[in-house]
C-alpha positions as CSV (number, residue, x, y, z in Angstrom):
1,X,-54.9,25.5,21.5
2,X,-55.3,25.8,25.3
3,X,-51.7,25.9,26.8
4,X,-50.6,22.6,28.1
5,X,-46.9,23.3,28.9
6,X,-46.1,27.0,30.0
7,X,-42.4,28.3,29.5
8,X,-42.4,28.1,33.1
9,X,-45.1,28.1,36.3
10,X,-44.2,30.1,39.3
11,X,-47.2,28.9,41.1
12,X,-46.2,25.4,41.5
13,X,-42.9,26.6,43.2
14,X,-45.1,29.0,45.5
15,X,-47.7,26.3,46.5
16,X,-44.6,24.0,47.6
17,X,-42.9,26.6,49.8
18,X,-46.2,28.4,50.6
19,X,-46.1,28.0,54.3
20,X,-42.6,29.0,54.6
21,X,-43.3,32.0,52.3
22,X,-46.6,33.1,53.9
23,X,-44.9,33.1,57.3
24,X,-41.8,35.3,56.2
25,X,-44.1,38.0,54.6
26,X,-46.2,37.9,57.8
27,X,-43.3,38.3,60.1
28,X,-42.4,41.4,58.2
29,X,-45.7,42.9,58.4
30,X,-45.8,42.4,61.9
31,X,-42.6,44.4,62.5
32,X,-43.7,47.3,60.5
33,X,-40.1,47.8,59.1
34,X,-40.0,47.6,55.4
35,X,-37.1,49.2,53.8
36,X,-33.4,48.1,54.7
37,X,-34.1,46.3,58.0
38,X,-32.7,42.9,59.5
39,X,-34.1,40.7,56.5
40,X,-32.1,42.7,54.0
41,X,-29.0,42.6,56.3
42,X,-29.2,38.9,56.5
43,X,-29.9,38.1,53.2
44,X,-27.2,40.1,52.1
45,X,-24.7,38.0,54.2
46,X,-26.6,34.8,53.5
47,X,-26.2,35.6,49.8
48,X,-22.7,36.5,49.9
49,X,-21.6,33.6,51.7
50,X,-23.6,31.4,49.1
51,X,-21.4,33.1,46.5
52,X,-18.0,32.5,48.2
53,X,-17.6,36.5,48.8
54,X,-17.5,38.6,51.7
55,X,-19.8,41.3,51.0
56,X,-23.4,41.6,49.6
57,X,-25.3,44.9,49.0
58,X,-29.1,44.4,48.0
59,X,-30.4,47.0,45.4
60,X,-33.3,47.6,43.5
61,X,-32.7,45.2,40.4
62,X,-30.2,43.4,38.8
63,X,-29.9,46.4,36.1
64,X,-29.4,48.7,39.0
65,X,-26.7,46.1,40.4
66,X,-24.8,46.5,37.2
67,X,-25.3,50.3,37.0
68,X,-24.3,50.7,40.7
69,X,-21.5,48.6,40.4
70,X,-20.1,50.7,37.1
71,X,-20.1,53.9,39.3
72,X,-18.5,52.1,42.4
73,X,-15.6,51.3,39.9
74,X,-15.1,54.8,39.2
75,X,-16.6,54.7,35.4
76,X,-17.4,58.2,34.4
77,X,-19.2,60.0,31.8
78,X,-17.7,59.1,28.2
79,X,-15.8,55.9,29.2
80,X,-16.2,52.7,27.4
81,X,-17.7,49.4,28.9
82,X,-17.1,46.2,26.9
83,X,-20.0,43.4,26.9
84,X,-21.7,41.2,24.1
85,X,-24.6,42.1,21.9
86,X,-26.6,39.0,22.1
87,X,-28.6,40.2,25.3
88,X,-31.7,42.1,26.4
89,X,-31.8,45.8,27.4
90,X,-30.8,45.8,30.9
91,X,-27.0,45.0,30.8
92,X,-26.5,47.7,28.0
93,X,-29.3,50.1,29.5
94,X,-26.9,50.0,32.8
95,X,-24.3,51.0,30.7
96,X,-26.0,54.0,29.3
97,X,-27.4,54.9,33.1
98,X,-23.6,55.3,34.2
99,X,-23.4,57.7,31.0
100,X,-20.9,55.0,29.4
101,X,-20.9,53.8,26.0
102,X,-21.3,50.1,25.0
103,X,-18.4,48.5,23.2
104,X,-19.8,45.0,21.8
105,X,-17.8,41.7,21.2
106,X,-19.3,38.8,19.3
107,X,-19.5,35.8,21.3
108,X,-18.3,32.1,21.5
109,X,-20.2,29.6,19.0
110,X,-20.6,27.0,21.7
111,X,-21.5,28.8,24.9
112,X,-23.4,32.0,23.6
113,X,-21.1,33.9,26.0
114,X,-18.2,36.4,25.6
115,X,-15.4,35.1,23.2
116,X,-11.8,35.5,24.7
117,X,-10.4,35.6,21.3
118,X,-12.8,38.2,20.0
119,X,-12.2,40.4,23.0
120,X,-8.3,40.2,22.5
121,X,-8.8,41.4,18.7
122,X,-11.1,44.1,19.9
123,X,-8.9,45.5,22.5
124,X,-5.7,45.1,19.9
125,X,-7.5,47.3,17.4
126,X,-9.3,49.8,19.4
127,X,-7.9,50.1,23.1
128,X,-8.1,53.6,24.4
129,X,-7.8,54.9,27.8
130,X,-11.7,55.6,27.7
131,X,-12.1,51.6,28.2
132,X,-12.7,50.8,31.8
133,X,-14.5,47.6,32.3
134,X,-15.5,44.4,30.7
135,X,-18.9,43.0,31.6
136,X,-18.9,39.4,30.9
137,X,-22.7,37.7,30.9
138,X,-23.1,33.9,31.9
139,X,-25.8,33.9,29.6
140,X,-28.6,31.1,30.2
141,X,-26.9,29.8,33.2
142,X,-23.6,28.7,31.6
143,X,-20.4,30.5,33.1
144,X,-18.3,32.3,30.6
145,X,-14.6,31.0,30.1
146,X,-13.1,33.7,33.1
147,X,-9.6,32.7,33.2
148,X,-8.5,34.3,29.7
149,X,-11.0,37.0,30.4
150,X,-9.1,37.9,33.6
151,X,-5.5,37.7,32.1
152,X,-6.9,40.2,29.3
153,X,-8.5,42.4,32.0
154,X,-5.4,42.6,33.7
155,X,-3.1,43.0,30.7
156,X,-5.2,46.2,29.9
157,X,-5.9,47.2,33.1
158,X,-9.8,47.0,33.0
159,X,-12.1,45.8,35.9
160,X,-14.4,42.7,35.4
161,X,-17.9,43.0,36.4
162,X,-19.7,39.5,36.0
163,X,-23.6,39.7,34.9
164,X,-24.6,36.6,36.8
165,X,-28.2,37.8,36.6
166,X,-29.1,34.3,34.7
167,X,-26.6,32.0,36.9
168,X,-27.5,32.1,40.4
169,X,-25.4,29.1,41.9
170,X,-23.3,28.4,38.4
171,X,-19.8,27.3,38.9
172,X,-16.8,28.0,36.9
173,X,-13.8,25.4,37.7
174,X,-15.7,25.0,41.4
175,X,-15.7,28.9,41.9
176,X,-19.3,30.3,42.1
177,X,-20.2,32.8,39.4
178,X,-20.1,36.4,40.9
179,X,-17.0,35.7,43.0
180,X,-14.4,35.4,40.1
181,X,-14.1,39.1,38.7
182,X,-14.3,42.4,40.7
183,X,-17.9,42.4,41.3
184,X,-20.8,39.9,40.5
185,X,-23.9,41.1,39.8
186,X,-27.4,39.4,40.4
187,X,-31.0,39.9,39.4
188,X,-33.9,38.4,41.6
189,X,-36.6,39.2,38.8
190,X,-39.5,36.7,39.4
191,X,-38.4,34.5,36.5
192,X,-34.6,34.1,37.6
193,X,-33.5,30.5,39.5
194,X,-33.8,32.5,42.4
195,X,-36.4,34.8,42.0
196,X,-38.1,37.5,44.4
197,X,-42.1,38.2,43.9
198,X,-41.2,41.8,42.3
199,X,-37.9,43.6,41.5
200,X,-34.6,43.0,43.0
201,X,-30.9,42.7,42.7
202,X,-27.8,42.1,44.4
203,X,-24.1,43.0,43.9
204,X,-21.5,40.7,45.7
205,X,-17.8,41.6,45.9
206,X,-14.5,40.8,48.2
207,X,-13.6,44.7,48.3
208,X,-14.9,46.3,51.6
209,X,-14.5,50.0,50.4
210,X,-16.5,48.9,47.0
211,X,-19.3,47.4,49.2
212,X,-19.2,50.8,51.3
213,X,-19.7,52.7,48.3
214,X,-22.2,50.7,46.8
215,X,-24.4,50.8,50.2
216,X,-24.1,54.5,49.6
217,X,-24.9,54.8,46.0
218,X,-28.0,52.9,46.7
219,X,-29.4,55.1,49.0
220,X,-28.8,58.8,48.1
221,X,-25.2,58.6,48.5
222,X,-25.7,59.0,52.6
223,X,-22.8,57.7,54.8
224,X,-25.4,58.1,57.6
225,X,-28.8,59.4,57.8
226,X,-29.3,62.8,55.9
227,X,-25.7,62.9,55.5
228,X,-25.1,62.7,51.8
229,X,-21.3,62.5,50.9
230,X,-21.6,61.3,47.3
231,X,-24.4,61.7,44.4
232,X,-26.5,58.6,44.8
233,X,-29.4,57.0,43.9
234,X,-32.6,55.0,45.1
235,X,-32.2,51.8,44.7
236,X,-32.9,49.5,47.6
237,X,-33.8,45.8,47.9
238,X,-36.8,45.9,50.2
239,X,-37.8,43.8,53.3
240,X,-40.4,41.9,51.9
241,X,-38.4,40.7,48.8
242,X,-35.5,40.1,51.1
243,X,-37.6,37.8,53.4
244,X,-39.1,36.0,50.3
245,X,-35.6,35.3,49.0
246,X,-34.2,34.3,52.4
247,X,-36.7,31.6,52.3
248,X,-36.1,30.6,48.6
249,X,-32.4,30.6,48.8
250,X,-32.5,27.5,51.0
251,X,-34.2,25.7,48.1
252,X,-32.0,27.1,45.3
253,X,-29.5,24.1,44.9
254,X,-32.4,21.7,45.0
255,X,-34.2,23.7,42.5
256,X,-30.9,23.9,40.2
257,X,-30.4,19.8,40.5
258,X,-33.8,19.6,39.0
259,X,-33.2,21.9,36.2
260,X,-30.0,19.7,35.3
261,X,-31.8,16.7,35.3
262,X,-34.5,18.5,33.2
263,X,-31.7,19.3,30.7
264,X,-30.2,16.1,30.8
265,X,-33.4,14.6,29.8
266,X,-34.1,17.0,27.1
267,X,-30.5,16.2,25.7
268,X,-31.1,12.8,25.9
269,X,-34.2,12.8,23.5
270,X,-33.0,15.5,21.4
271,X,-29.4,14.7,20.9
272,X,-30.1,12.8,17.7
273,X,-32.7,15.4,16.3
274,X,-32.3,18.1,13.6
275,X,-31.8,20.9,16.7
276,X,-28.6,21.6,18.2
277,X,-28.5,21.2,22.0
278,X,-26.8,23.2,24.7
279,X,-23.6,22.2,25.6
280,X,-22.0,22.5,29.0
281,X,-18.3,23.0,28.9
282,X,-15.7,20.9,31.0
283,X,-14.8,24.0,33.2
284,X,-18.7,24.7,33.9
285,X,-21.4,23.7,35.6
286,X,-24.6,25.0,34.1
287,X,-27.5,26.0,36.1
288,X,-30.1,26.2,33.0
289,X,-31.9,29.4,33.7
290,X,-33.1,28.5,30.1
291,X,-32.8,25.4,27.8
292,X,-31.9,27.2,24.4
293,X,-31.8,25.1,21.3
294,X,-30.8,26.1,17.7
295,X,-33.4,25.3,15.1
296,X,-33.6,25.4,11.4
297,X,-37.2,26.9,10.5
298,X,-37.0,28.4,13.9
299,X,-40.0,30.6,13.4
300,X,-41.9,27.7,11.9
301,X,-41.0,25.4,14.6
302,X,-42.1,27.9,17.3
303,X,-45.5,28.4,15.8
304,X,-46.2,24.6,15.6
305,X,-45.1,24.2,19.3
306,X,-47.6,27.1,20.3
307,X,-50.3,25.4,18.2
308,X,-49.5,21.9,20.5
309,X,-50.0,23.9,23.5
310,X,-46.2,24.5,24.0
311,X,-45.1,27.9,25.1
312,X,-41.4,28.8,23.7
313,X,-39.4,32.1,23.8
314,X,-36.5,33.6,21.8
315,X,-33.8,35.0,23.8
316,X,-32.8,37.0,21.7
317,X,-34.6,38.0,18.5
318,X,-32.6,41.1,17.6
319,X,-29.1,41.7,19.0
320,X,-28.6,44.9,20.9
321,X,-26.3,46.4,18.3
322,X,-29.2,46.7,15.7
323,X,-31.7,48.0,18.1
324,X,-33.1,51.3,17.0
325,X,-32.3,53.1,20.1
326,X,-28.5,52.2,19.8
327,X,-28.1,53.1,16.2
328,X,-26.2,56.1,17.6
329,X,-23.3,53.5,18.5
330,X,-22.4,53.2,14.7
331,X,-22.6,49.6,14.3
332,X,-24.4,47.9,11.5
333,X,-25.4,44.7,10.2
334,X,-22.8,41.8,9.9
335,X,-20.4,43.6,12.5
336,X,-20.9,40.4,14.5
337,X,-21.9,37.5,12.5
338,X,-22.4,34.8,15.4
339,X,-24.5,36.8,17.2
340,X,-26.5,37.7,14.3
341,X,-26.7,34.2,13.1
342,X,-27.9,32.7,16.2
343,X,-30.5,35.3,16.8
344,X,-32.4,33.6,13.6
345,X,-32.2,30.2,15.3
346,X,-32.3,30.2,19.1
347,X,-35.5,28.9,20.8
348,X,-35.9,28.6,24.3
349,X,-37.9,25.5,25.3
350,X,-40.1,25.3,28.9
351,X,-37.7,25.2,31.8
352,X,-38.4,25.1,35.2
353,X,-37.5,22.7,38.3
354,X,-41.1,21.3,38.3
355,X,-41.2,20.3,34.8
356,X,-42.2,16.5,34.5
357,X,-40.6,14.0,32.2
358,X,-44.2,13.6,30.4
359,X,-44.0,16.9,29.4
360,X,-40.6,17.0,28.4
361,X,-41.3,13.8,26.2
362,X,-44.3,15.5,24.6
363,X,-42.2,18.7,23.8
364,X,-39.1,16.5,22.1
365,X,-41.8,14.2,20.2
366,X,-43.2,17.2,18.9
367,X,-40.1,18.6,17.9
368,X,-38.8,15.4,16.3
369,X,-41.9,15.1,14.3
370,X,-41.6,18.6,13.0
371,X,-38.3,17.6,11.0
372,X,-39.6,14.1,9.7
C-alpha cells in the first residue's frame, strides 16, 4: 500500500522555513568561506548559550563529539567506558575509536535509560582503575536520572559525558541536558530534533581547557595553523551546516512543543489500549525525538501498520552486547534482561512536529483494532 504516514517528513519542515534556509545558504556561498568560518563560530556560541554552557565546539558528527570528548578527558588505549547496550552503533563506536573498551550496564524499565541502581552494582562488582568515564544516554528524548549518576561518578572518580544526541532541548530538573555532566555531546544528523542537511555534531562544556583541547583535536591537533601540538583528527562542522543550524535553532523550542503535543495526543488515545506508552518522569522534560511504545506481537503489529500505509521503526532490534562485531567483549544472552526483553517489543511510531491529529488518530485506531 502507498505510504500514508511516514515515520518523519523533513520536506514539510524545510518548506516551512525555506526562505530563511535558502538565504542562509546563499550567504555562505557568496562569502566563499566553507570551513571554520563565522557561521561555525556564531553557532557554537548560540548553541552553547542554548544549552546553558560556556563553550561549544562544532565537530563532524555526534559520534565524533563522543569520540573526541573521551580523548579530551584523557581516555587512553585499554581504558574502560560505561554505557548502556540498548543503542545503535555510534555511541559504542565512539568508545572503540578511542581504543577503549565498552562496559555495559542494564537500563531502567520505565525510561529505557541507564539505571543508577544497576550502575552501582556493576561498579561494586568490577571497579578497576581502567574505568574512566560514564556515558549516560538521554534516549528517545527523555533525560537520564542524572543526580544519582553524578554521585556515583564522584564516588569512583569517573568523568560523565552526556550523550544528548537524541535530546536537544530536553531538561533534567530545569537544567538543559548536556550541561549537567563534564561534557555534553550532540548530533545534528538530519532526523534529529535539531538536524542539519548532512552530518554534524557539537560538544558543549563549561571547562575552558577541555574546549581548547577539543578545538585542537577536531583540526589535526593544531594550536595555530600548521603548528600541531597533539595528535588530532579531521572532524569539523562546516559552514553550510552551521548556517542551516543557526536558522533552525530559532525554531527548536517551537518544534519541541509540537512534538510534546503530538505525544500527549498519542498518550490520550493509547493509554487504555494494550500497548505500553512512554513515561515522563517528574524530574524530566521529554522532547520526544522518538515516540516509542512497547507492544505484544510487535512484529505482526508493525507489518499491519505497514500494510495500512504507516511507517514505523524499531529502536533498537538487537542490543549492542549481542552484535557480531562486539562478541569479543565476552557478553552473552541474558546478561542484560531488561534491555533484551524490550528489544523484542519496542516500536517507534511516526513522530515529527508537523504530524496532524488526523494522522495520529488513524495510527492509534489501527493499533487498537489490532488488539480487538
